[in-house]
Backbone of each chain as ProteinMPNN parsed JSONL, in Angstrom:
{"seq_chain_A": "MPFEEKITWVNAVVTVVVPIAYFAIMLGRLGDTSAADIAYQKPLLIAIGASIVLTIIGAILTGIGSGISAELRGRRAEDEIDRKDERDKTISRHGDLIGYYVASAGMVGVLALTMLEYEYFWIANTLYLSFVVATLVASVVKLVAYHRGF", "coords_chain_A": {"N_chain_A": [[6.817, -4.066, 0.65], [6.509, -3.405, 3.613], [3.806, -4.268, 5.606], [3.092, -2.709, 7.413], [3.249, -0.173, 6.404], [1.661, -0.404, 3.843], [-0.932, -0.29, 5.07], [-0.216, 2.403, 6.425], [0.002, 4.045, 3.593], [-2.586, 3.418, 3.469], [-4.243, 4.743, 4.789], [-2.943, 8.06, 4.813], [-4.077, 8.175, 2.161], [-7.172, 7.889, 2.336], [-6.971, 9.758, 4.506], [-6.743, 12.249, 3.301], [-8.644, 12.359, 0.934], [-10.876, 12.43, 1.974], [-11.486, 14.141, 3.373], [-11.272, 16.678, 2.091], [-12.723, 16.414, -0.101], [-15.627, 16.824, 2.028], [-14.376, 19.285, 2.676], [-14.862, 21.035, 0.625], [-17.695, 20.64, 0.332], [-18.521, 22.816, 2.442], [-17.366, 24.66, 1.675], [-18.21, 25.895, -0.26], [-21.025, 26.213, 0.428], [-20.947, 28.102, 1.987], [-20.179, 30.127, 0.793], [-22.324, 31.455, 0.135], [-24.153, 31.605, 2.114], [-23.876, 31.967, 5.45], [-21.88, 31.748, 8.061], [-22.689, 30.877, 10.223], [-25.723, 30.247, 9.615], [-25.0, 27.667, 8.075], [-25.643, 23.808, 8.512], [-23.447, 22.175, 9.492], [-23.058, 19.998, 10.897], [-24.136, 16.518, 9.562], [-22.8, 16.607, 7.328], [-20.181, 16.749, 8.566], [-20.314, 14.32, 10.237], [-20.704, 12.78, 8.72], [-18.479, 12.858, 7.605], [-16.776, 12.03, 9.282], [-17.127, 9.512, 9.51], [-17.268, 8.125, 7.812], [-14.351, 8.109, 6.948], [-13.837, 6.739, 9.016], [-14.517, 3.892, 7.556], [-14.365, 4.27, 5.694], [-10.809, 3.615, 6.005], [-11.355, 1.106, 7.473], [-12.075, -0.728, 5.171], [-9.967, -0.52, 3.497], [-7.876, -1.782, 4.597], [-8.848, -4.466, 4.926], [-8.804, -4.648, 1.947], [-6.792, -4.94, 1.741], [-5.058, -6.158, 3.616], [-6.059, -8.849, 2.071], [-5.3, -8.561, -0.235], [-2.404, -8.239, -0.032], [-1.962, -10.948, 1.106], [-2.675, -12.653, -0.812], [-0.901, -11.592, -2.593], [1.8, -12.724, -1.568], [0.911, -15.304, -1.196], [1.736, -16.215, -3.556], [3.749, -15.731, -4.282], [5.218, -17.792, -3.237], [5.224, -17.882, -0.048], [3.925, -17.656, 3.058], [0.956, -16.183, 3.998], [-0.228, -15.2, 6.73], [2.248, -14.494, 7.289], [3.347, -12.37, 6.205], [1.422, -10.818, 7.038], [1.336, -10.204, 9.373], [3.227, -10.109, 10.598], [4.584, -7.836, 12.406], [7.115, -5.661, 12.912], [9.805, -4.718, 15.953], [10.628, -1.932, 14.247], [8.934, -1.56, 13.042], [6.993, -0.951, 14.843], [8.618, 1.345, 16.395], [8.186, 3.344, 14.456], [6.411, 3.557, 14.214], [5.308, 4.773, 16.298], [6.777, 7.382, 16.567], [5.748, 9.114, 14.085], [2.995, 9.219, 15.357], [3.733, 10.747, 17.193], [4.418, 13.172, 16.275], [2.562, 13.539, 14.905], [0.514, 13.94, 17.236], [1.714, 16.273, 18.272], [1.287, 17.927, 16.081], [-1.561, 18.451, 16.234], [-1.738, 19.494, 18.946], [-1.13, 21.819, 18.401], [-3.376, 22.516, 16.648], [-5.229, 22.809, 18.814], [-4.57, 24.363, 19.625], [-5.396, 26.78, 18.021], [-7.836, 26.392, 18.142], [-9.249, 26.977, 20.765], [-8.485, 29.203, 20.706], [-10.256, 29.905, 18.992], [-13.012, 30.023, 20.332], [-12.433, 30.9, 22.369], [-13.068, 33.563, 21.403], [-15.151, 33.736, 20.96], [-16.001, 32.665, 18.523], [-18.482, 31.035, 15.668], [-19.855, 27.829, 16.189], [-19.697, 26.633, 14.394], [-16.8, 28.179, 12.099], [-15.161, 26.777, 15.05], [-15.78, 23.969, 15.776], [-15.457, 23.421, 12.815], [-12.751, 23.924, 12.57], [-11.196, 21.898, 14.553], [-11.355, 19.898, 13.176], [-9.8, 20.328, 10.969], [-7.754, 20.148, 12.43], [-7.333, 17.491, 13.789], [-7.113, 15.875, 11.179], [-4.777, 17.11, 9.724], [-3.485, 16.923, 11.777], [-3.246, 13.873, 11.572], [-2.689, 13.313, 8.997], [-0.006, 14.885, 8.715], [1.396, 12.597, 10.807], [1.257, 10.399, 8.809], [2.393, 11.063, 6.977], [5.264, 11.368, 8.458], [5.947, 8.582, 9.051], [6.236, 7.947, 6.513], [8.124, 8.699, 5.249], [9.528, 8.235, 7.338], [9.744, 5.304, 6.945], [11.253, 5.104, 4.52], [13.685, 6.251, 4.27], [14.803, 5.933, 6.547], [15.088, 4.725, 10.022]], "CA_chain_A": [[6.793, -3.153, 1.185], [6.147, -4.124, 4.798], [2.221, -4.278, 5.745], [2.322, -1.864, 8.632], [3.49, 0.882, 5.289], [0.603, -0.058, 3.256], [-1.72, 0.313, 5.71], [-0.267, 4.01, 6.551], [-0.546, 4.387, 3.053], [-4.419, 3.926, 3.21], [-4.591, 6.397, 6.058], [-2.651, 8.665, 4.096], [-4.48, 8.551, 1.247], [-8.288, 8.651, 3.016], [-6.818, 11.598, 5.168], [-6.663, 13.521, 2.051], [-9.419, 12.529, 0.069], [-12.148, 12.183, 2.563], [-11.546, 16.131, 4.035], [-11.454, 17.447, 0.512], [-14.911, 16.36, -0.022], [-16.477, 17.285, 3.05], [-14.464, 20.698, 2.881], [-15.151, 21.466, -0.861], [-19.151, 20.992, 0.148], [-18.356, 23.34, 3.048], [-16.382, 25.885, 1.031], [-19.215, 25.301, -1.361], [-22.282, 26.756, 1.294], [-19.72, 29.624, 3.096], [-20.253, 31.367, -0.788], [-24.378, 32.077, -0.473], [-24.665, 31.29, 3.081], [-23.146, 32.224, 6.574], [-21.148, 30.711, 8.746], [-23.91, 30.277, 11.258], [-26.678, 29.615, 9.276], [-24.717, 26.205, 7.43], [-25.869, 22.553, 8.542], [-22.124, 21.134, 9.111], [-23.286, 18.644, 11.274], [-24.867, 16.033, 9.4], [-21.895, 16.076, 6.538], [-19.249, 16.116, 9.058], [-20.314, 13.344, 11.238], [-20.598, 11.632, 7.289], [-17.02, 13.054, 6.847], [-15.878, 11.058, 10.421], [-17.923, 8.13, 9.46], [-16.423, 7.531, 5.764], [-12.438, 7.685, 7.319], [-13.521, 5.529, 10.283], [-15.291, 2.478, 7.242], [-12.832, 3.422, 4.581], [-10.173, 2.982, 6.732], [-11.195, -0.392, 7.965], [-12.117, -1.296, 4.121], [-8.902, -0.585, 2.885], [-7.088, -2.249, 5.297], [-9.046, -5.661, 4.863], [-8.74, -5.572, 1.539], [-4.952, -4.661, 1.665], [-4.871, -7.648, 3.719], [-6.391, -9.737, 1.844], [-4.265, -8.568, -1.335], [-1.017, -8.424, 0.734], [-1.715, -12.337, 1.578], [-2.625, -13.274, -1.719], [0.899, -11.648, -2.942], [2.466, -13.673, -0.683], [0.786, -17.211, -1.249], [1.433, -16.241, -5.137], [4.838, -16.207, -4.772], [5.359, -18.743, -2.387], [4.937, -17.325, 1.073], [2.919, -17.565, 3.262], [-0.132, -14.832, 3.821], [0.114, -15.255, 8.237], [4.347, -13.632, 7.714], [3.335, -11.381, 5.265], [0.864, -9.466, 7.792], [0.842, -10.304, 11.094], [4.513, -9.431, 11.32], [4.799, -6.106, 12.817], [8.378, -5.917, 14.085], [10.272, -3.087, 16.716], [11.058, -0.835, 13.756], [7.122, -0.806, 12.814], [6.7, -0.073, 15.788], [9.31, 2.888, 16.753], [8.326, 4.426, 13.244], [4.436, 4.19, 13.964], [5.132, 5.928, 17.498], [7.538, 8.097, 16.51], [4.934, 8.862, 13.362], [2.017, 9.586, 16.431], [4.276, 11.745, 18.652], [4.523, 13.978, 16.151], [1.054, 14.144, 15.262], [0.163, 15.122, 18.378], [2.556, 17.956, 18.122], [0.981, 18.897, 14.958], [-2.776, 18.038, 16.724], [-1.838, 20.337, 19.997], [-0.989, 23.08, 17.849], [-4.231, 22.678, 16.23], [-6.148, 22.799, 19.827], [-4.856, 26.432, 20.681], [-6.45, 27.641, 17.523], [-9.596, 25.493, 18.23], [-9.041, 26.935, 21.722], [-8.463, 31.025, 20.359], [-10.982, 30.587, 18.025], [-13.755, 29.472, 21.295], [-12.49, 32.379, 23.404], [-13.577, 35.294, 20.257], [-17.064, 33.407, 20.59], [-16.492, 32.508, 17.278], [-19.247, 30.85, 14.983], [-19.598, 27.225, 16.404], [-19.132, 26.231, 12.209], [-15.527, 27.256, 12.628], [-14.501, 26.098, 16.254], [-15.335, 22.823, 14.545], [-13.966, 22.896, 11.459], [-10.894, 24.168, 12.752], [-10.93, 21.309, 15.303], [-12.021, 18.684, 12.221], [-8.904, 20.324, 10.292], [-6.555, 19.858, 13.485], [-6.786, 15.959, 13.863], [-7.158, 15.996, 9.742], [-3.733, 18.192, 9.378], [-2.105, 16.019, 12.704], [-3.728, 12.534, 10.846], [-1.625, 13.138, 8.035], [1.509, 15.027, 9.194], [1.608, 11.117, 11.208], [1.304, 9.351, 8.219], [3.619, 11.207, 6.015], [6.595, 11.44, 8.685], [6.433, 7.339, 8.771], [6.239, 7.167, 5.596], [9.412, 9.187, 5.156], [10.733, 7.153, 8.127], [9.861, 3.664, 5.813], [11.419, 5.16, 3.028], [14.914, 7.398, 4.103], [15.802, 4.967, 7.652], [15.296, 5.359, 11.223]], "C_chain_A": [[5.692, -3.547, 2.716], [4.405, -3.523, 4.821], [1.229, -3.065, 6.124], [2.197, -0.403, 7.194], [2.182, 0.918, 4.435], [-0.421, -0.034, 4.009], [-1.356, 2.062, 6.455], [-0.298, 4.745, 5.012], [-2.735, 5.079, 2.842], [-4.966, 4.624, 4.021], [-4.47, 6.954, 5.596], [-3.926, 9.154, 3.113], [-6.643, 8.724, 1.656], [-8.305, 9.732, 4.068], [-7.205, 12.593, 4.494], [-7.944, 13.643, 1.135], [-11.44, 12.528, 0.866], [-12.704, 14.08, 2.627], [-11.812, 17.023, 3.289], [-12.545, 17.591, 0.118], [-15.547, 17.245, 0.878], [-15.568, 19.171, 3.079], [-14.861, 21.655, 1.265], [-16.982, 21.219, -0.618], [-18.891, 22.294, 1.224], [-17.917, 24.789, 2.34], [-17.468, 26.522, 0.166], [-20.348, 26.357, -0.614], [-21.571, 27.706, 1.627], [-20.298, 30.289, 1.805], [-21.927, 31.806, -0.824], [-24.812, 31.808, 0.924], [-23.556, 31.521, 4.594], [-22.907, 31.466, 7.719], [-22.633, 30.002, 9.993], [-24.876, 29.566, 11.407], [-25.892, 27.973, 8.451], [-24.794, 25.173, 8.838], [-24.616, 21.981, 8.638], [-22.324, 20.268, 10.375], [-23.14, 17.67, 10.966], [-23.52, 15.781, 8.725], [-20.426, 15.775, 7.498], [-18.957, 14.954, 10.069], [-19.747, 12.659, 9.99], [-19.348, 10.898, 7.497], [-16.056, 11.666, 8.077], [-15.753, 9.499, 10.249], [-17.102, 7.011, 8.262], [-14.84, 7.144, 6.166], [-13.051, 6.569, 7.509], [-13.273, 3.75, 8.831], [-14.51, 2.533, 6.455], [-11.508, 2.478, 4.636], [-9.635, 1.287, 7.143], [-11.156, -1.378, 6.653], [-11.056, -1.189, 3.267], [-7.928, -0.933, 3.473], [-7.067, -3.835, 5.238], [-8.92, -6.095, 3.631], [-7.208, -5.166, 0.807], [-4.45, -5.757, 2.2], [-4.839, -8.859, 3.189], [-5.48, -9.935, 0.374], [-2.769, -8.91, -1.134], [-0.907, -10.307, 0.704], [-1.822, -13.328, -0.209], [-1.41, -13.279, -2.774], [1.167, -12.78, -2.58], [2.297, -14.94, -0.949], [1.558, -17.429, -2.885], [3.33, -16.662, -4.716], [5.884, -16.723, -3.784], [5.565, -18.601, -1.005], [4.109, -17.297, 1.593], [2.198, -16.183, 4.373], [0.932, -14.832, 5.288], [1.436, -14.043, 7.85], [4.455, -12.465, 6.634], [2.7, -10.117, 6.106], [0.298, -9.777, 9.144], [2.161, -10.101, 11.264], [4.422, -8.144, 11.09], [5.927, -6.397, 13.949], [8.618, -4.143, 14.655], [9.992, -2.005, 15.581], [9.583, -0.455, 13.917], [6.816, -0.195, 13.515], [7.186, 1.015, 16.749], [8.872, 3.124, 15.178], [6.615, 4.855, 13.678], [4.347, 5.035, 15.542], [5.628, 7.153, 17.422], [6.274, 9.169, 15.432], [3.794, 10.059, 14.385], [2.509, 10.587, 16.787], [4.14, 13.467, 18.034], [3.147, 14.266, 15.405], [0.484, 15.007, 16.328], [1.038, 15.999, 18.682], [1.451, 19.164, 17.124], [-0.62, 18.827, 15.753], [-3.466, 19.165, 17.795], [-1.865, 21.857, 19.452], [-2.169, 23.9, 17.116], [-5.4, 23.115, 17.853], [-6.002, 23.906, 20.561], [-5.626, 27.16, 19.722], [-7.893, 27.76, 17.739], [-9.949, 26.492, 19.816], [-8.989, 28.764, 21.902], [-9.461, 31.775, 20.108], [-12.538, 30.783, 19.349], [-13.893, 31.023, 22.644], [-12.86, 33.778, 22.464], [-14.587, 34.804, 20.159], [-17.038, 33.837, 18.991], [-17.724, 31.843, 16.761], [-19.422, 29.107, 15.385], [-19.055, 25.996, 15.048], [-17.652, 26.614, 12.704], [-14.881, 26.691, 13.796], [-14.878, 24.288, 15.645], [-14.632, 21.871, 13.734], [-13.48, 22.944, 11.474], [-10.515, 23.065, 13.605], [-11.037, 20.27, 14.136], [-10.592, 18.532, 11.35], [-7.939, 19.697, 10.58], [-6.119, 18.456, 13.097], [-6.689, 15.317, 12.081], [-5.62, 16.009, 9.307], [-2.55, 16.924, 10.017], [-2.207, 14.504, 12.179], [-2.448, 12.491, 9.357], [-0.398, 13.479, 7.916], [2.334, 12.874, 9.884], [2.18, 9.98, 10.283], [2.682, 9.797, 7.243], [5.118, 11.167, 6.878], [6.474, 9.533, 8.819], [6.627, 6.727, 7.75], [7.812, 7.133, 5.172], [10.503, 8.084, 5.979], [10.831, 5.97, 7.325], [10.646, 3.97, 5.074], [13.193, 5.724, 2.865], [15.748, 6.775, 5.073], [15.049, 5.753, 8.728], [15.517, 4.667, 12.108]], "O_chain_A": [[4.5, -3.854, 2.755], [3.955, -2.575, 4.179], [0.116, -2.609, 5.863], [1.153, 0.239, 7.082], [1.602, 1.989, 4.254], [-1.268, 0.506, 3.298], [-2.26, 2.755, 6.921], [-0.582, 5.943, 5.015], [-3.489, 5.994, 2.511], [-6.105, 5.084, 3.955], [-5.563, 7.323, 5.166], [-4.581, 10.188, 3.241], [-7.272, 9.669, 1.182], [-9.264, 10.41, 4.436], [-7.831, 13.587, 4.861], [-8.302, 14.715, 0.648], [-12.585, 12.593, 0.418], [-13.616, 14.804, 2.23], [-12.447, 18.039, 3.57], [-13.245, 18.594, -0.018], [-15.977, 18.34, 0.514], [-16.208, 20.14, 3.487], [-15.068, 22.864, 1.161], [-17.635, 21.703, -1.542], [-19.207, 23.247, 0.511], [-18.33, 25.883, 2.725], [-17.461, 27.74, -0.016], [-20.498, 27.417, -1.221], [-22.213, 28.588, 1.057], [-21.064, 31.21, 2.088], [-22.518, 32.384, -1.735], [-26.04, 31.761, 1.005], [-22.4, 31.105, 4.515], [-23.682, 30.657, 8.23], [-23.163, 28.926, 10.27], [-25.211, 28.763, 12.278], [-26.757, 27.1, 8.397], [-24.273, 25.454, 9.918], [-24.478, 21.099, 7.79], [-21.241, 19.839, 10.776], [-22.206, 17.121, 11.551], [-22.863, 14.875, 9.24], [-19.689, 14.817, 7.264], [-17.88, 14.653, 10.583], [-18.66, 12.08, 9.993], [-18.99, 9.722, 7.57], [-15.18, 10.834, 7.839], [-14.92, 8.651, 10.568], [-16.671, 5.875, 8.063], [-14.25, 6.131, 5.79], [-13.056, 5.599, 6.752], [-12.422, 2.867, 8.937], [-13.826, 1.563, 6.128], [-11.136, 1.466, 4.041], [-8.596, 0.628, 7.169], [-10.559, -2.455, 6.672], [-11.167, -1.786, 2.197], [-6.866, -0.49, 3.034], [-6.056, -4.525, 5.373], [-8.868, -7.309, 3.434], [-6.799, -5.157, -0.354], [-3.576, -6.406, 1.626], [-4.066, -9.772, 3.479], [-5.068, -11.007, -0.069], [-2.083, -9.643, -1.845], [0.117, -10.872, 0.322], [-1.198, -14.326, -0.569], [-0.983, -14.191, -3.482], [0.829, -13.802, -3.177], [3.238, -15.732, -0.982], [1.878, -18.532, -3.328], [3.898, -17.738, -4.907], [7.011, -16.284, -3.556], [6.339, -19.491, -0.652], [3.117, -16.926, 0.964], [2.777, -15.492, 5.211], [2.147, -14.632, 5.314], [1.385, -12.863, 8.196], [5.461, -11.824, 6.329], [3.068, -8.943, 6.064], [-0.781, -9.634, 9.719], [2.357, -9.823, 12.447], [4.253, -7.486, 10.063], [5.922, -6.919, 15.064], [8.163, -3.057, 14.297], [9.154, -1.151, 15.87], [9.08, 0.466, 14.561], [6.382, 0.944, 13.344], [6.509, 1.519, 17.645], [9.943, 2.927, 14.604], [5.929, 5.868, 13.549], [3.421, 5.793, 15.83], [5.107, 8.06, 18.071], [5.842, 10.111, 16.096], [3.747, 11.282, 14.248], [1.771, 11.572, 16.765], [3.921, 14.506, 18.656], [2.755, 15.433, 15.425], [0.133, 16.186, 16.374], [0.827, 16.521, 19.777], [1.062, 20.326, 17.236], [-0.76, 20.05, 15.771], [-4.607, 19.623, 17.856], [-2.459, 22.815, 19.947], [-2.245, 25.113, 16.922], [-6.39, 23.809, 17.625], [-6.625, 24.393, 21.504], [-6.419, 28.021, 20.101], [-8.744, 28.642, 17.622], [-11.156, 26.707, 19.925], [-9.334, 29.423, 22.883], [-9.812, 32.93, 20.35], [-13.148, 31.838, 19.172], [-14.717, 31.666, 23.293], [-12.883, 34.905, 22.957], [-15.281, 35.251, 19.246], [-17.614, 34.739, 18.383], [-18.52, 32.054, 17.676], [-18.819, 28.667, 14.406], [-18.343, 24.995, 14.959], [-17.088, 25.855, 13.492], [-13.893, 26.015, 13.511], [-13.996, 23.606, 15.122], [-13.98, 20.829, 13.671], [-12.811, 22.307, 10.661], [-9.286, 22.996, 13.606], [-10.356, 19.37, 14.627], [-10.117, 17.45, 11.005], [-7.257, 18.963, 9.865], [-5.13, 18.125, 12.443], [-6.13, 14.233, 11.914], [-5.182, 15.083, 8.625], [-1.584, 16.332, 9.534], [-1.186, 13.843, 12.365], [-1.613, 11.647, 9.029], [0.402, 12.81, 7.262], [3.315, 12.24, 9.497], [3.002, 9.094, 10.52], [3.645, 9.109, 6.907], [6.129, 10.968, 6.204], [7.6, 9.218, 8.434], [6.998, 5.561, 7.62], [8.528, 6.174, 4.883], [11.529, 7.477, 5.675], [11.952, 5.583, 6.996], [11.122, 2.936, 4.604], [13.849, 5.682, 1.824], [16.974, 6.783, 4.963], [14.547, 6.872, 8.631], [15.718, 5.14, 13.227]]}, "seq_chain_B": "MGKPTRVTNRIRALRFAAGEMTQADLADRVGVTRQTVIAIEQGRYSPSLEMAFQIARAFNVPLDDVFQYPKEK", "coords_chain_B": {"N_chain_B": [[16.079, 12.278, 8.973], [15.894, 9.971, 11.728], [18.961, 10.036, 13.687], [21.929, 9.014, 12.047], [22.998, 5.812, 12.422], [25.811, 4.789, 13.806], [27.007, 1.935, 14.29], [27.832, -0.617, 12.362], [27.369, -3.293, 10.794], [27.796, -7.102, 9.352], [26.1, -8.628, 8.676], [25.822, -8.85, 5.878], [27.635, -10.341, 4.562], [27.926, -12.217, 6.03], [25.401, -13.423, 5.517], [26.02, -14.775, 3.19], [28.05, -15.972, 3.368], [26.941, -17.758, 4.959], [26.109, -19.837, 2.918], [24.775, -18.443, 1.169], [22.24, -16.998, 2.631], [19.068, -15.59, 1.717], [17.637, -12.615, 2.225], [15.308, -12.5, 2.575], [14.719, -15.349, 3.976], [16.468, -14.542, 6.289], [14.739, -13.015, 7.727], [12.472, -14.261, 7.991], [13.802, -16.417, 9.747], [14.645, -14.159, 12.184], [12.341, -12.602, 12.792], [11.389, -10.298, 11.41], [9.819, -8.011, 9.078], [11.241, -8.497, 5.997], [11.954, -6.082, 4.936], [12.919, -4.49, 7.155], [15.355, -6.047, 7.42], [16.924, -5.527, 5.565], [16.689, -2.503, 5.722], [18.53, -2.96, 8.405], [20.637, -3.674, 7.976], [21.704, -2.052, 5.701], [22.397, -0.252, 7.437], [20.839, 1.73, 8.025], [19.098, 1.306, 10.021], [19.207, 0.946, 13.913], [18.916, -1.641, 15.437], [17.399, -3.385, 18.402], [18.617, -3.941, 21.265], [17.782, -7.078, 22.083], [16.98, -8.128, 19.059], [19.001, -7.79, 18.036], [20.94, -9.866, 19.378], [19.238, -11.768, 18.186], [19.5, -11.932, 15.625], [22.209, -13.045, 15.478], [22.37, -15.1, 16.812], [20.777, -16.239, 14.916], [22.63, -16.626, 12.551], [24.57, -18.512, 14.172], [26.405, -16.71, 15.593], [29.115, -14.902, 17.747], [27.871, -11.838, 18.884], [29.554, -9.622, 18.021], [30.618, -10.328, 15.792], [28.808, -10.036, 14.483], [27.91, -7.144, 14.703], [29.762, -4.108, 14.938], [31.053, -1.576, 16.559], [32.983, 1.64, 15.755], [35.562, 2.102, 17.727], [36.298, 5.575, 20.111], [37.606, 8.505, 18.794]], "CA_chain_B": [[14.911, 11.568, 10.381], [16.928, 9.738, 13.045], [20.592, 10.226, 14.26], [23.067, 7.742, 11.627], [23.897, 5.012, 12.747], [27.871, 4.378, 14.133], [27.288, 0.607, 14.336], [28.289, -0.853, 11.542], [27.262, -4.506, 10.44], [28.827, -7.855, 8.636], [25.456, -9.254, 7.726], [25.857, -9.438, 4.062], [29.328, -11.083, 4.247], [27.325, -13.413, 7.528], [24.403, -14.194, 5.089], [26.562, -15.065, 1.936], [28.692, -17.68, 4.403], [25.283, -18.995, 5.548], [25.245, -21.08, 2.053], [23.784, -17.693, -0.203], [20.853, -16.722, 3.149], [18.642, -14.228, 1.335], [16.77, -11.305, 3.534], [13.944, -13.493, 3.662], [15.256, -15.845, 5.243], [16.874, -14.323, 8.114], [13.905, -12.522, 7.872], [11.181, -15.116, 8.471], [14.641, -16.575, 11.281], [14.647, -13.583, 13.003], [10.62, -13.446, 12.951], [11.144, -9.008, 11.478], [9.514, -7.695, 8.025], [12.231, -8.44, 4.818], [12.127, -4.84, 4.863], [13.601, -4.272, 8.562], [16.546, -6.966, 7.503], [17.262, -4.323, 4.573], [17.307, -1.211, 6.568], [19.661, -3.009, 9.273], [22.108, -4.255, 6.19], [22.64, -0.578, 5.169], [23.024, 0.835, 8.382], [19.629, 2.506, 8.288], [18.087, 1.042, 11.437], [19.92, 0.074, 14.373], [18.392, -2.753, 15.992], [17.454, -3.341, 19.633], [19.624, -5.818, 21.829], [17.739, -8.2, 21.472], [16.924, -8.246, 17.903], [20.514, -7.97, 17.995], [21.223, -11.093, 19.789], [18.581, -12.904, 17.994], [20.371, -12.39, 14.522], [23.753, -13.376, 14.922], [21.886, -16.348, 16.338], [20.445, -17.263, 13.382], [24.573, -17.233, 11.692], [25.308, -19.253, 15.448], [28.377, -16.98, 15.797], [28.914, -13.933, 18.492], [27.261, -10.877, 18.874], [30.505, -8.314, 18.092], [30.947, -11.329, 14.967], [27.578, -9.469, 13.607], [27.807, -5.772, 14.737], [30.605, -3.229, 15.364], [31.064, -0.521, 17.436], [34.128, 2.179, 16.139], [36.044, 3.563, 18.721], [36.654, 6.891, 19.868], [39.335, 8.951, 18.3]], "C_chain_B": [[15.863, 11.316, 11.175], [18.392, 9.906, 12.881], [21.349, 9.224, 12.399], [23.418, 7.095, 12.272], [25.694, 4.597, 13.198], [28.074, 2.87, 13.691], [27.068, 0.317, 12.544], [28.093, -2.999, 11.919], [28.262, -6.056, 9.545], [27.776, -9.048, 8.548], [25.028, -9.869, 6.467], [26.539, -10.481, 3.993], [28.852, -11.904, 4.74], [26.157, -14.186, 6.019], [25.295, -15.259, 3.594], [27.971, -16.706, 2.426], [27.966, -18.773, 4.854], [24.952, -20.39, 3.986], [24.213, -19.721, 1.354], [22.401, -17.306, 0.568], [20.154, -15.867, 2.1], [18.099, -13.421, 2.664], [15.973, -11.721, 3.931], [14.185, -13.558, 4.734], [15.744, -15.655, 6.646], [15.749, -13.19, 8.365], [13.226, -13.407, 8.613], [12.285, -16.168, 10.254], [14.205, -15.346, 12.0], [12.815, -12.822, 13.748], [10.475, -11.518, 12.541], [10.215, -9.298, 10.108], [11.241, -8.164, 6.725], [13.354, -7.085, 5.068], [13.185, -4.244, 5.715], [15.38, -4.597, 8.686], [17.4, -5.244, 6.289], [17.994, -2.874, 5.47], [18.395, -1.484, 7.626], [20.845, -3.326, 8.636], [22.461, -2.933, 5.882], [22.567, 0.398, 5.902], [22.155, 2.053, 8.323], [18.721, 2.223, 9.447], [19.368, 0.082, 12.127], [18.949, -0.666, 15.172], [18.223, -2.561, 17.306], [18.382, -4.317, 19.946], [18.999, -7.214, 21.25], [17.325, -8.752, 20.655], [18.596, -8.623, 17.243], [21.183, -9.237, 17.99], [20.817, -12.125, 18.843], [19.277, -13.102, 16.34], [21.556, -12.922, 14.72], [23.586, -14.925, 15.683], [21.617, -17.748, 15.795], [21.826, -17.449, 12.299], [25.19, -18.419, 13.023], [26.73, -18.338, 15.285], [28.314, -15.695, 16.815], [28.513, -13.088, 18.009], [27.664, -9.723, 17.957], [30.796, -8.967, 16.542], [29.959, -10.252, 13.835], [28.14, -7.575, 13.594], [29.506, -5.55, 15.511], [30.399, -1.784, 15.757], [31.997, 0.272, 17.073], [34.405, 2.65, 17.397], [36.646, 4.52, 18.908], [38.136, 7.042, 20.065], [39.862, 10.287, 19.744]], "O_chain_B": [[16.701, 12.175, 11.448], [18.874, 9.883, 11.748], [20.342, 8.936, 11.753], [24.321, 7.506, 13.001], [26.492, 4.048, 12.438], [28.99, 2.51, 12.952], [26.339, 0.916, 11.754], [28.506, -3.695, 12.846], [29.423, -5.839, 9.2], [28.162, -10.207, 8.397], [24.321, -10.812, 6.113], [26.153, -11.505, 3.429], [29.106, -12.925, 4.101], [26.256, -15.365, 5.678], [24.929, -16.388, 3.266], [28.41, -17.763, 1.974], [28.128, -19.976, 5.055], [24.146, -21.317, 3.912], [23.041, -19.956, 1.058], [21.396, -17.194, -0.134], [21.025, -15.284, 1.455], [18.223, -13.722, 3.851], [15.582, -11.676, 5.098], [14.145, -12.904, 5.777], [15.556, -16.27, 7.697], [15.97, -12.438, 9.315], [13.329, -13.39, 9.839], [11.791, -16.46, 11.343], [13.128, -15.556, 12.558], [12.428, -12.68, 14.908], [9.561, -11.009, 13.189], [9.836, -10.446, 9.876], [12.333, -7.863, 7.207], [14.564, -6.947, 5.25], [14.15, -3.629, 5.262], [16.27, -4.067, 9.351], [18.181, -4.323, 6.529], [19.125, -2.455, 5.716], [19.177, -0.57, 7.889], [21.981, -3.093, 9.05], [23.668, -2.703, 5.8], [22.611, 1.581, 5.565], [22.579, 3.191, 8.518], [17.724, 2.891, 9.722], [20.092, -0.799, 11.664], [18.025, 0.038, 15.579], [18.819, -1.566, 17.72], [18.843, -5.226, 19.256], [19.403, -8.044, 20.436], [17.076, -9.935, 20.887], [19.068, -9.376, 16.391], [21.821, -9.71, 17.05], [21.509, -13.103, 18.562], [19.53, -14.221, 15.893], [21.961, -13.399, 13.661], [24.349, -15.844, 15.386], [21.807, -18.962, 15.873], [21.913, -18.311, 11.424], [26.186, -19.101, 12.784], [27.824, -18.815, 14.984], [27.164, -15.26, 16.752], [28.533, -13.054, 16.779], [26.893, -9.013, 17.312], [31.289, -8.093, 15.829], [30.306, -9.835, 12.73], [28.626, -6.973, 12.636], [30.176, -6.297, 16.224], [29.606, -1.008, 15.224], [32.73, 0.174, 18.057], [33.708, 3.419, 18.059], [37.595, 4.742, 18.156], [39.095, 6.549, 20.659], [40.979, 10.804, 19.729]]}, "name": "protein", "num_of_chains": 2, "seq": "MPFEEKITWVNAVVTVVVPIAYFAIMLGRLGDTSAADIAYQKPLLIAIGASIVLTIIGAILTGIGSGISAELRGRRAEDEIDRKDERDKTISRHGDLIGYYVASAGMVGVLALTMLEYEYFWIANTLYLSFVVATLVASVVKLVAYHRGFMGKPTRVTNRIRALRFAAGEMTQADLADRVGVTRQTVIAIEQGRYSPSLEMAFQIARAFNVPLDDVFQYPKEK"}
């Protein structure tokens, strides 16, 4: 598996795990509090921060693991980790473009909620969800491209 | 995903003719991942012109000994 594909897997897993935890907490709070009274700001910032930190840690661990695995197979670690070729870049651009379309569609929803004067809670969380779904779709498109060909 | 390529290649045959060169060896020579060599060999990815020349150079043959494009019917 190319190193870039491994990093895409890390992104995909973090993009699923962190938002699930965040939205589970938010949905729990929605059960007994009105949206206007929910203090979503801190958990949302923590979720965003956690995604960034976990992605970095995941990438570092993947790099270390790939390096050790390469050395054990008699290959240089740098060849395994540093090698990003034109196919990796093409797949990455393709996935990011599809993700951009998804995020754009989400932004239309956010715009509609703003115009309809929904609570900030709904606007902020729809915005976050849009980015989450866009990132996840981009990752899935990249992983499919790696396996089915591009 | 992407449109299937009409470009065919003889990379596999050329690797065997070149002392059973492995996909990893070819990838190292061209500076790409082994998975990219596999994808090109299986016709799942069309390389850029520059990479195509690098592959041909790795085998020391002209470009059209490696890649072929069918004539229009």
